[in-house]
N, C-alpha and C positions, 0 to 999 in steps of 0.2 A: 421325779422327772427322769425319763430314760436317756441314757447316754447313747446316742446313735452309733458312735464309733465302737463302743464296747459291745453293744447289741449285735452289730455286724460281725465282730470278731467271735463272739460266743456262737452265733449261728454257723459261722464257717467252721469252727472247731467241731461242733456237733456233727455237721455234715461230713466232714473229713473222717472223723472217727467211725461214724456209721458206715460210710462207703468202704473204708479199708477193712473194717471188721467183717463185713459181708463178703467182700472180695476174697479175703484170705481164709476166714474161719467158716463162713456160711452159716445158715440158720437164722433167717431174717428176724424172727422174734427176739432171740437172744442178742443179736448184734445191735439192734436198736436199744434194747435195755442196757447192754454193757456200755454203749457209747454215752448214754445219759447218766448212768451210774458213775462212770469214770469222770465225766465232765463236772458233775455236781458233788463229787466226793461222797456218794451214797452207795458204795458197793455193798451188795447183800447177796451172798452166794445161794441162799435158799430161794430168794425171789428169782434170781437168774436161772436156777435149775427148773423152777416151776414153768418157765417159758419154753422149755425144750420142745414140747409136742405141738406148739402152735405154728411152727414153720410150715410154709407151703400151703397156706389155707387150712391149717390144722391137720396134722398127720400126713402131710403131702397130698391131701385129697383135692385141694384147690377150690372147693365149693363153699368155704367159710372165709372169715376175714383174713386179709393179707397179714402175714406174720409181722410185718413192719408196723401195721396198724395196731394189731393186738398187743405186741410188745411195747408200743408207744403208750397205749392205755395203761399197761402194767406199770410203766415208769411214772406216769402221772399219778396213778393211784398209790404207788409206793410212798409218795411224798404228801399226797392229799386225800388219802382214803380212810375208811373206817378201820379202827383197830379192834382186836379181839376183846380187849379189856372193856370196851364199850360197845358190845355186840348189839345192844338195844338201840344204839345210836341216838341218844337223847338230843345231841347237838345237830343231828341231821347232816353229819359229815359226808354221807353218801351223795347228797345232792351236789356238793362241791365237785366230787369226782365225776359225777354224771355231766356236769356243765363243762368241765375241762375235756372230757372225752368227746363231747359234742363239738368242741372247737377243733379237735384233731380230725374228727369225722368230716367236718365241713372243708377242711384243707385238702383232705384226700379226694373228696367229691369234686372240688374245684380243679384239682390237678389231673385226676385220673377218671373222673366220672363214676367211681365206685370204690367201695372198700373191700370188695371180694377179690380174692387172689386171682382166680381165673380171668375175671374181667380186666384186672390190671395187666395180666400177661397179654391179653388181647390188645390192650392199648399200647404196650411198650414193645411187644415182640411180634404182633400181627396175628397171633393165634394163642389159644390156651393149650396147656399140656397137662396130662395126667401123670404126675411125677412119681407115682408108685410103680409105674411101668418102666422097666429099665431102658427099653428102646425109646420111649417118650422122653425119659430123663436125659438120655444121650442127645436127642435132638434139641432139647431145651438148652443144654450146655453149648452145643454147636451153634445155636442161634445167638450166643453171646450173653446168656442169662447172667453168668457170674463174672463176665469180663467187664461189664458196665451197667447193664440194665437193672438187675435186682440191686446191686450196690447203690445205684442212684435213688431207687425207691427207699431203701433203708437210710441213706444219707438224708433224703428229704424228711422222712419220718422223724429222725433224730433232731434235725434242725427245727422242725415244727414243734416238737415237744419242748426243746430248749427255749424256744420263743414263748410258748405258753407259760412255762415255769418262770421265765424271766419276768413276764407280765404279772405273775402272782407274787413276785418278790423273792423268789429263790435265786441264790447267787452261786455261781460255780466256785469250787474250791481252787485256790491257786490260779485264778483267772488271769493274773498278770505275769504268771511264771511258767507259761507254756503247759497248761493242763493237758495231760495225756501224752506228754513227750516220751516218757519211758515206755509206755505201752505202744506208742507209734514205732519205736525202734524194734519192739518185738514183732509188730505187724509187718514191718518192712522185711525183717529177717524171715518171717513166715512166708511172705510173698515171694521172696527169692527162692526159698525152698520149694514152694509149690511150682514155680516156673521150672526149676531143675527137674522135678518129678515129671512134669508134662513133656519135657524135652527128651526124656529117656525113650 
């Protein structure tokens, strides 16, 4: 039986970590993944690195899946995916990861109407941007992309992934001891540093 109070706390922590990571560090795919890894005590730097190029609809092209969505699927699959030692997948582990990815897909569709980066930009910013173009990227930032908009998408993705994992029986490490507190201090310091740079 799910503890509703704990469930709410976990989702709030996941959202806050995702939001702050995206606001300070940027790179939606890695920020979702880092938030979930930190919350559930499953840090893996190789998996984190593998998410690098997925940001901004893959390579900042915008016409592929939102990095928050793609990074979220990576987080789900890290814990419930096929392993190399069982490449033939006799236990059909892939099916489980497909089902969990579908749950995340449905949450994105319900909230944003799409899982495509540019479509989500249209939804939250009023238009899509081609982020590989420096002028477009500047407009994207001036529209508040990393002040609140993209961090909220990343926060939601991390929250939804945490909810799905919680339903699957995964439990955060140190859930009652302020998971992510140390990293939050680093994020806050990074946020202050970023603000100082913008103020120059």
